[in-house]
N, C-alpha and C positions, 0 to 999 in steps of 0.2 A: 504494500500500500504506500509506504514512504517512497519507494522507487518510482511508482506511478506519479506521485505528486511532484517529485523532482523532475521527471520527464515532462510532465504537463507544464511546469514552470519554465524549463529549458525551451520547449517548443513555443511557448508564449513569448519569451524573450527573443527567440530567433525571428518570430513573426514580426514583432515590433521593430527589430533591427532592419529586416527586409523592407517593411513598409516605409520606415523612415528613410532608408537609403534610396528606395524608389522615388520618393518625393523630393529628396534633398541632395542626392549624390552628384547631381550635375553642377552644383555650386562650385566645388573645388576642382581646379584644373587637374590635379593629380588623380582624382577618382573618376573622371569622366568616362574613360574606357570601361572600367569595371561597372560603372553605373549603366552604361549602354548594355553590357552583357546581362546584368541583373534584370533590367527592364525587358530585354528579349526573353529571358528565362520565364519571367512572370507572364508575359504575353503568350508564350508557348503553352504554359499550364492553363491559362484562362481560355485560350481559343483553340488550341490543338487538342490537348487532353479534354478540353471542354466539349469537344465533339462527342465523346463517349460518356463523360461524367457530368455534363452540364456546363454551359458557359460560365466562366468565372471560377472554375474548379481550381482548388489549391490543395496539393497533396499534404502540405503542413497542417492545414485546417482539418483535413480528413483524418490524419494521424492523431491530432490533438483531440478531436471529437471522439475518436475511438477510446482514447485514454479517459476523457471526461466521463464517458458513459460507464466505463469500468469503475470509475470513482463515484458513480451514482447520479450524475447529471443526465437529464433527459430533455427531450424537446428542444434541442439546440438549434439555433438558426443556421441557415446556409452560410452566413457570412461571419467571419471572425471579427470584422470591424463592427457589425451590428451587435454582436455579443458584448463587446466591450463598451460600445456606445450606450447600450441598455444599462450596463453596470454603472457607468460614469454618470449618466443622467438620472438614473434611479427609477426609470420606467421604460416601457417598450417604445423605441423610436421607430418611425415608419421605415420599413425595409426598403421600399422604393426610393426614399430620400437617401438612405445610406448607400444604396447601389449607385444612384446617380452621382452623388458626391465622390464616391470611390472611383467610378469610371472617369469622371471629369479630372480628378487629381492625377490619375494614372495617365490619361490622355495628354495632359499638359506636360507631365514629366517625360513621357515618351517623345513628344515633340521637342522638348528641350534637349533630350539625349541625342536625337538626330541632328538638331541644329548645331550643338557644340562639337559633335564628333565628325560631322561631314560638311555642313553648310558654312559655318564660321571659318573653317580652314580654307575653303575655296575662296571665300570673300577676301580673306587676309592675303592670299597669294596674288590676287589680281589688283 
């Protein structure tokens, strides 16, 4: 049981690190290539694995939810971000709102990743 709680905590921390890096990794010049890779990996999970598991699929959420269910939590939302938004706000937040904000944040971060890794370099050369 303690091992499952530790694994749950580690997956949660990993998730927050990935989300934070997806949103902010473009800021620092040294992390821009890695940011692009992480954004591509996230998009692959959401849209390629999503073909089979549902758009927006995240294997980390899947693994964490399996652990949370073993720890006794049930009726977990599809979204990791919704789960923690509900906890932070103290009541159920509209899932469509969370999905829209998540998609918008990711789309902006993906555009910034493409801009800083490809477009800005071309503009600077000319």
